[in-house]
C-alpha positions in Angstrom: -8.1 -52.1 85.6 -10.5 -49.6 87.0 -11.3 -46.2 85.6 -10.5 -43.5 88.2 -11.6 -39.9 87.7 -10.9 -36.8 89.8 -14.1 -35.7 91.4 -14.3 -32.0 92.2 -16.9 -32.6 94.9 -14.8 -35.0 96.9 -11.4 -33.5 95.8 -10.0 -36.9 95.1 -9.7 -39.6 92.4 -12.6 -42.0 92.7 -13.2 -45.3 91.0 -15.9 -44.8 88.4 -18.9 -47.0 89.0 -21.9 -46.1 86.8 -25.4 -46.1 88.2 -26.4 -48.4 85.3 -23.7 -50.0 83.1 -26.2 -50.3 80.3 -27.0 -46.6 80.4 -24.0 -44.5 81.3 -24.9 -40.8 81.3 -22.8 -37.6 81.0 -23.7 -34.0 80.8 -21.3 -31.2 79.8 -22.1 -27.5 79.6 -22.0 -26.3 76.0 -21.7 -22.9 74.3 -23.8 -19.8 74.5 -24.3 -19.1 70.8 -23.7 -15.4 70.5 -20.2 -15.3 69.0 -17.4 -17.5 67.6 -16.1 -20.0 70.2 -12.7 -19.1 71.5 -9.8 -21.5 71.9 -10.4 -21.8 75.6 -13.9 -23.2 74.7 -12.1 -25.9 72.7 -10.6 -27.5 75.8 -13.8 -29.0 77.4 -14.9 -30.0 73.9 -11.7 -32.1 73.5 -11.4 -33.3 77.1 -14.9 -34.7 77.3 -14.8 -36.0 73.8 -11.9 -38.2 74.9 -13.9 -39.3 78.0 -16.9 -40.0 75.7 -14.7 -42.2 73.5 -13.4 -44.1 76.5 -16.8 -44.7 78.0 -18.1 -46.0 74.7 -15.0 -48.3 74.6 -15.7 -49.6 78.1 -19.5 -49.9 78.0 -20.4 -50.1 74.3 -21.4 -47.3 71.9 -25.1 -47.8 72.4 -24.9 -47.7 76.2 -23.4 -44.2 76.7 -25.4 -41.0 76.4 -23.5 -37.8 76.2 -25.5 -34.5 76.4 -24.0 -31.2 75.6 -26.4 -28.3 75.7 -26.7 -25.1 73.5 -27.7 -22.0 75.4 -29.8 -19.9 73.0 -31.4 -17.5 75.4 -29.2 -15.0 77.1 -28.5 -11.3 77.5 -25.4 -11.5 75.4 -27.4 -13.0 72.5 -29.9 -10.2 72.8 -27.1 -7.6 72.7 -25.4 -9.2 69.8 -28.6 -9.5 67.8 -29.5 -5.8 68.4 -26.0 -4.7 67.3 -25.7 -6.8 64.2 -29.3 -6.6 62.9 -30.7 -3.2 64.1 -33.3 -3.2 61.3 -34.9 -6.5 62.3 -37.4 -7.3 65.1 -35.3 -8.5 68.0 -36.7 -12.1 68.0 -35.9 -12.5 64.3 -32.4 -11.0 64.8 -31.8 -13.4 67.7 -32.8 -16.4 65.6 -30.3 -15.3 62.9 -27.5 -14.9 65.5 -28.1 -18.2 67.2 -28.5 -20.2 64.0 -25.4 -18.9 62.4 -23.2 -19.1 65.5 -24.5 -22.6 66.2 -23.5 -23.7 62.7 -20.1 -22.1 63.2 -19.6 -23.8 66.5 -20.3 -27.2 65.0 -18.0 -26.6 62.0 -15.2 -25.5 64.4 -15.5 -28.5 66.8 -15.9 -30.9 63.9 -12.5 -29.6 62.7 -11.1 -30.5 66.1 -12.0 -34.2 65.5 -14.7 -34.2 68.2 -17.6 -36.7 68.0 -21.0 -35.2 68.1 -22.7 -35.7 71.5 -25.7 -38.1 71.7 -28.0 -35.2 72.3 -27.5 -31.4 71.9 -30.6 -29.8 73.5 -31.3 -26.1 73.1 -32.5 -24.1 76.1 -35.5 -22.6 74.2 -36.8 -26.1 73.6 -37.0 -26.9 77.3 -39.0 -24.0 78.8 -41.7 -26.4 80.0 -39.1 -28.4 82.0 -37.7 -25.2 83.5 -41.2 -24.1 84.6 -41.8 -27.5 86.2 -38.6 -27.3 88.2 -39.3 -23.8 89.3 -42.9 -24.7 90.4 -41.4 -27.6 92.5 -38.9 -25.3 94.1 -41.5 -22.7 95.0 -43.9 -25.3 96.4 -41.0 -26.8 98.5 -40.2 -23.5 100.0 -36.8 -23.2 98.3 -37.8 -20.4 96.0 -40.0 -17.4 96.2 -41.7 -14.8 93.9 -40.7 -11.1 94.2 -41.6 -8.3 91.7 -42.3 -10.8 88.9 -39.0 -12.6 89.5 -38.6 -16.1 91.0 -35.5 -16.4 93.2 -33.8 -19.4 94.8 -32.8 -19.2 98.5 -29.6 -20.9 99.5 -30.4 -20.1 103.1 -33.6 -22.1 102.8 -31.7 -25.0 101.3 -29.2 -25.1 104.1 -31.9 -24.9 106.7 -33.9 -27.9 105.3 -31.8 -30.7 107.0 -33.6 -33.5 105.1 -30.8 -35.2 103.2 -30.0 -32.4 100.8 -26.4 -31.3 100.2 -25.3 -28.0 101.7 -25.1 -25.0 99.3 -21.4 -24.4 98.7 -20.4 -28.0 99.0 -19.1 -28.3 95.4 -17.0 -25.1 95.4 -16.0 -25.4 99.0 -17.0 -21.8 99.8 -19.1 -20.2 102.5 -22.1 -18.1 101.5 -20.2 -14.9 102.3 -17.2 -15.9 100.1 -19.5 -16.8 97.2 -21.4 -13.5 97.3 -18.1 -11.6 97.1 -16.7 -13.8 94.4 -19.8 -13.8 92.2 -20.4 -10.1 92.2 -24.0 -10.7 92.9 -26.3 -7.7 92.4 -28.1 -7.1 95.6 -31.5 -6.2 94.1 -34.1 -4.7 96.4 -36.5 -7.5 95.8 -34.0 -10.2 97.2 -34.5 -11.5 100.7 -30.8 -12.3 100.9 -27.8 -11.2 98.9 -27.0 -14.9 98.1 -30.4 -15.5 96.4 -30.2 -16.0 92.6 -32.6 -15.7 89.8 -34.6 -18.7 88.4 -36.9 -16.6 86.2 -37.2 -12.9 85.4 -39.6 -10.6 83.5 -38.7 -9.9 79.9 -38.3 -6.4 78.6 -40.4 -5.2 75.6 -39.3 -7.0 72.5 -37.2 -9.6 74.2 -37.9 -13.3 74.0 -40.6 -14.3 76.5 -42.8 -17.1 77.6 -45.7 -17.5 80.1 -44.2 -17.3 83.6 -44.4 -19.9 86.3 -45.6 -19.6 89.9 -48.7 -17.5 89.1 -46.7 -14.6 87.6 -48.8 -12.7 85.1 -46.0 -10.9 83.3 -44.2 -12.9 80.5 -40.6 -13.7 81.3 -37.5 -15.8 80.5 -35.3 -18.2 82.5 -32.2 -17.4 84.4 -28.9 -19.0 83.2 -28.6 -21.8 85.8 -32.1 -23.3 85.6 -31.5 -24.1 81.9 -28.9 -26.8 82.5 -30.9 -28.3 85.3 -33.9 -28.7 83.0 -32.0 -30.1 80.1 -30.1 -32.6 82.2 -33.3 -33.7 83.8 -35.1 -34.1 80.5 -32.4 -36.2 78.8 -30.6 -37.9 81.7 -33.0 -38.0 84.6 -32.7 -36.3 88.0 -29.6 -38.3 89.0 -26.8 -39.3 86.5 -23.2 -40.3 86.3 -20.9 -37.4 85.2 -21.3 -33.7 85.0 -18.4 -31.7 83.3 -17.3 -28.3 82.2 -14.6 -25.7 82.6 -13.2 -24.9 86.1 -14.7 -21.4 85.8 -18.2 -23.0 86.0 -17.8 -24.6 89.4 -19.2 -21.4 90.9 -21.7 -20.1 90.5 -23.1 -22.1 87.6 -22.6 -25.7 88.8 -23.1 -24.9 92.4 -26.5 -23.4 91.5 -27.3 -26.4 89.3 -26.8 -28.7 92.2 -29.0 -26.6 94.5 -31.8 -26.4 92.0 -31.8 -30.0 91.0 -31.3 -31.6 94.4 -34.0 -29.4 96.0 -36.5 -29.9 93.2 -36.2 -33.7 93.4 -35.3 -34.1 97.1 -32.1 -36.0 96.5 -28.5 -35.8 97.9 -26.8 -35.7 94.5 -27.4 -34.4 91.0 -24.3 -36.2 89.5 -22.0 -38.8 91.0 -18.9 -37.3 89.5 -18.0 -33.7 88.8 -15.1 -33.1 86.3 -13.6 -29.8 85.5 -10.8 -28.8 83.1 -8.4 -26.0 83.9 -7.8 -22.6 82.2 -5.8 -21.7 79.1 -3.2 -18.9 78.8 -1.7 -17.6 75.6 2.1 -17.3 75.5 2.2 -17.0 79.3 -0.6 -14.4 79.7 -4.3 -14.6 80.4 -6.3 -14.5 77.2 -8.2 -11.3 76.8 -9.3 -8.9 74.1 -7.7 -6.0 75.8 -4.3 -7.7 75.5 -4.8 -8.5 71.8 -4.3 -12.3 72.5 -7.9 -13.4 72.3 -8.3 -16.1 69.5 -11.2 -18.0 68.3 -11.1 -21.6 67.1 -12.0 -20.3 63.6 -9.2 -17.8 63.6 -6.6 -20.5 64.4 -8.0 -22.8 61.7 -8.5 -20.2 58.9 -6.5 -17.0 59.5 -2.9 -16.1 60.1 -3.5 -14.2 63.4 -1.7 -16.7 65.6 1.9 -17.4 64.5 1.4 -15.8 61.1 -0.3 -18.9 59.6 -3.2 -21.4 59.8 -3.2 -24.5 61.9 -4.9 -27.9 61.4 -7.7 -29.1 63.8 -5.6 -32.1 64.6 -2.6 -29.9 65.7 -4.9 -27.9 68.0 -6.3 -31.1 69.4 -2.9 -32.7 70.0 -1.6 -29.5 71.6 -4.5 -29.6 74.1 -4.0 -33.3 74.9 -0.3 -32.9 75.6 -1.2 -31.2 78.9 -3.3 -33.0 81.5 -6.8 -31.5 81.6 -6.5 -30.5 85.3 -3.4 -28.5 84.5 -3.4 -25.0 83.0 -2.3 -24.8 79.3 0.2 -22.3 78.0 -1.0 -21.9 74.4 2.1 -21.1 72.3 3.2 -21.2 68.7 6.0 -23.6 69.8 3.5 -26.1 71.3 1.6 -26.1 68.0 4.7 -26.6 65.9 5.7 -29.5 68.1 2.2 -31.0 67.7 2.4 -30.6 63.9 5.8 -32.4 63.8 4.5 -35.3 65.9 1.5 -35.6 63.6 3.6 -35.6 60.5 5.9 -38.2 62.0 3.0 -40.4 62.9 1.3 -40.1 59.5 4.5 -41.2 57.8 4.7 -44.2 60.0 1.1 -45.4 59.4 0.6 -44.4 55.8 0.2 -47.9 54.5 -1.6 -49.5 57.5 -4.7 -51.3 56.2 -7.9 -49.4 57.1 -10.0 -50.9 59.8 -13.7 -51.0 59.3 -14.2 -52.2 62.9 -14.1 -50.0 66.0 -10.5 -49.7 67.0 -9.1 -50.6 70.4 -6.4 -48.6 72.2 -3.2 -50.4 73.3 -3.0 -51.5 76.9 -0.5 -48.7 77.6 -2.9 -46.0 76.4 -5.8 -47.7 78.1 -3.9 -47.7 81.5 -3.1 -44.0 81.1 -6.7 -43.1 80.2 -7.9 -45.1 83.2 -5.8 -42.9 85.4 -8.0 -39.8 85.1 -7.2 -39.4 81.4 -3.5 -38.9 82.1 -2.2 -39.5 78.6 0.3 -36.7 78.2 3.3 -38.9 78.9 2.0 -41.7 76.6 1.8 -39.3 73.7 5.6 -38.6 74.1 6.2 -42.4 74.2 4.1 -43.0 71.1 6.2 -40.4 69.2 9.4 -42.0 70.3 8.2 -45.5 69.2 7.0 -44.2 65.8 10.7 -44.0 64.8 10.7 -47.8 64.7 7.4 -48.2 62.9 9.0 -49.0 59.5 10.5 -52.1 61.0 7.5 -53.4 62.9 4.0 -54.0 61.5 2.8 -54.4 65.2 4.1 -50.9 66.1 2.5 -49.4 63.0 -0.9 -51.0 63.7 -0.9 -50.1 67.4 0.0 -46.5 66.5 -2.8 -46.4 64.0 -5.3 -47.7 66.5 -4.2 -45.3 69.2 -4.4 -42.3 66.9 -7.9 -43.2 65.7 -9.1 -43.8 69.3 -7.8 -40.4 70.4 -9.4 -38.6 67.5 -6.0 -37.7 66.0 -6.5 -39.6 62.8 -9.8 -38.0 61.6 -12.1 -39.5 59.0 -10.7 -37.4 56.2 -7.3 -39.0 56.7 -8.8 -42.5 56.5 -10.8 -41.4 53.4 -7.5 -40.2 51.9 -6.1 -43.7 52.5 -9.0 -45.2 50.7 -8.6 -42.7 47.8 -4.9 -43.4 47.5 -5.5 -47.1 47.4 -8.2 -46.6 44.8 -5.9 -44.5 42.6 -3.1 -47.0 42.9 -5.4 -49.9 41.9 -7.4 -48.2 39.1 -4.8 -45.8 37.6 -1.8 -48.0 38.2 0.3 -45.3 39.8 3.4 -45.9 41.8 3.1 -47.1 45.4 4.6 -43.8 46.7 1.2 -42.2 46.1 0.1 -43.0 49.7 -2.3 -41.6 52.2 0.0 -39.0 53.6 0.5 -37.6 50.1 -3.2 -37.2 49.7 -3.8 -36.1 53.2 -1.2 -33.4 53.1 -3.3 -31.5 50.6 -6.7 -32.2 52.0 -9.3 -30.5 53.3 -12.7 -31.5 51.8 -11.5 -33.6 49.0 -15.0 -34.1 47.6 -15.7 -30.4 47.5 -12.6 -29.9 45.3 -14.2 -32.0 42.6 -17.4 -30.0 42.7 -15.6 -26.7 42.7 -13.4 -27.7 39.7 -16.6 -28.4 37.7 -14.9 -31.2 35.7 -16.8 -34.2 34.6 -15.4 -37.6 33.7 -17.0 -40.8 32.5 -17.8 -43.2 35.3 -15.1 -45.5 34.0 -12.5 -42.9 35.1 -13.4 -43.4 38.8 -14.1 -39.7 39.0 -14.1 -39.0 42.7 -10.9 -40.9 43.5 -8.7 -39.8 40.7 -9.5 -36.3 39.9 -10.2 -35.2 43.5 -6.9 -36.7 44.6 -4.9 -35.2 41.7 -6.6 -31.8 42.0 -5.7 -31.4 45.7 -2.1 -32.4 45.1 -1.7 -30.2 42.0 -3.3 -27.2 43.6 -1.5 -27.2 46.9 2.3 -27.8 46.4 5.0 -28.7 46.9 3.9 -30.8 43.9 5.0 -34.5 43.4 5.5 -33.9 39.7 5.8 -37.5 38.7 2.4 -38.2 40.0 0.9 -35.2 38.2 2.5 -36.2 34.9 1.2 -39.8 35.3 -2.2 -38.5 36.1 -2.4 -36.1 33.2 -1.3 -38.8 30.7 -3.9 -41.2 32.0 -6.7 -38.8 31.7 -5.7 -37.2 28.4 -8.2 -39.4 26.6 -11.0 -38.7 28.9 -10.9 -34.9 29.3 -12.3 -32.4 26.9 -10.2 -29.4 25.9 -12.4 -27.2 28.1 -11.8 -29.4 31.1 -8.1 -29.5 30.4 -8.1 -25.7 30.4 -9.9 -25.6 33.7 -7.4 -27.8 35.3 -4.5 -25.8 33.8 -6.1 -22.7 35.3 -6.5 -24.4 38.6 -2.9 -25.5 38.7 -1.8 -21.8 38.3 -3.8 -20.9 41.5 -1.1 -21.4 44.0 -2.5 -19.8 47.0 -6.2 -19.9 46.2 -7.4 -21.3 49.6 -5.3 -18.8 51.5 -6.8 -15.9 49.5 -10.4 -17.2 50.1 -9.7 -17.5 53.8 -8.3 -14.0 53.9 -11.4 -12.7 52.2 -13.6 -14.5 54.6 -11.7 -13.0 57.6 -12.1 -9.6 56.0 -15.9 -10.1 55.6 -16.1 -11.3 59.2 -14.6 -8.1 60.5 -16.7 -6.1 58.0 -13.6 -4.9 56.1 -15.5 -4.8 52.7 -12.8 -2.8 50.9 -10.3 -5.6 51.5 -12.9 -8.3 50.7 -13.6 -6.6 47.4 -9.9 -6.3 46.6 -9.3 -10.0 47.1 -12.4 -10.8 45.0 -11.0 -8.7 42.1 -7.6 -10.5 42.5 -9.3 -13.9 42.3 -11.3 -12.8 39.3 -8.1 -11.8 37.5 -6.8 -15.3 38.3 -9.9 -16.8 36.6 -11.8 -17.7 39.7 -15.5 -16.8 40.3 -16.6 -16.3 43.9 -20.1 -17.1 45.1 -21.4 -16.0 48.5 -24.5 -17.5 50.0 -26.1 -18.2 53.4 -24.3 -21.6 53.3 -20.9 -20.0 52.9 -18.5 -19.1 50.2 -17.8 -21.3 47.2 -15.8 -20.8 44.0 -15.4 -22.2 40.5 -13.2 -21.6 37.6 -14.7 -18.7 35.6 -16.5 -19.8 32.4 
């Protein structure tokens, strides 16, 4: 079988042949860290995570390098910092914004089951590489200095005739079309309306660095040069795959090609260009003005979409059910369907032995992935086959392997399997306390133990037993037979104070939901509502602690 990928440049599926099979390289444009990532941003994260997993399967985990950048210098970041921290110097405010939104982005995409890229470079750490590329472009006659700006000339690129690609080749547009489509400001210092900024002077108080090309005024980079520099630094001037959303084809990726190819005098920057399509919400374009703009975080932790929260795995599966080159209509119905599929699958594989080795997809899934990641129909077939899993160990194990491979069976589910097995072995509980029981009441099993502040002798296998029991007791619907067995077993180990803590915790039926509502209120700066929920929790015997790491709670002493 051959891996075939749809290449935006050639407008056709092409057999993937890496430049070096021992060093397969992929670059994907990442977030600009000025705000919470929206659900549309989740799509390239998930799409290229699947491709990353497939490439590692084909060529070996140590032979694939995946780079996804973080843009931490941008006008939007400056505006957000000035708005949120008006009393701080701008550079300090920018640091706070980029650090916090960067942490939030990682937390959100971790919840989607995405592997971390091999490298996540930040733009501000690659100013030297940007200056070097700009110097090369000016020296080669592809860029020029005007009023302390450095600008790239597409006209000069197209006039070179020395093996370079033509500007517009990726997006298949003429210069006139691109100028109109990009809303380019025709500044008086531009030689041509199509010229774009590589470097610009910084305003007073803005982030700034020594400028290239002999410019005396400190400045900062334009948007497009950042990705050219980070790709060059970590993947070289010619690599295998460049990816991103279809909205980046022009001007961002078109300009990346121009900068990189002209700076290094080569016909290609990347051999394959992959782009995922847009996302709509309930049949309409997502926009703040329509009130249908949703962040990943809101879907995970608030009731804004469909009146409830959604798991990261449900979001991931709902994305994967539509081929990445087709638009997605993001609906409550699609998420409910994804949840049902996941629930059915988990029931089917609850008692499959945990594999410590890298799993392999079935041939059917592999064939679908090899056809430009065309797995949507396979997911439907997997769901149909799961109905027969109870009769076939082979079906169960194959289903398990496929789900792990696609990132639909995250580590915390496998950890739940281990905990369930440990509880069964050590406590002697009935076999129906399986992984799906534990998993249904997850998230962050270990944190639950810390928050409960209960201590047990090591002989009680603290982490496994109390964390598992606590999550089950505190979430409901409660499997009472398990709770009763657990209480009886631990009666001799627990002090009266600890028993009271557990009793108090059991009464907190919707604790996590209340904490999430309070977090959402704080995020939108509704402090009156935040204080109301804090008081309600206090009345329930729960003490809230806010810190720069986030919000934690414990049973009030």
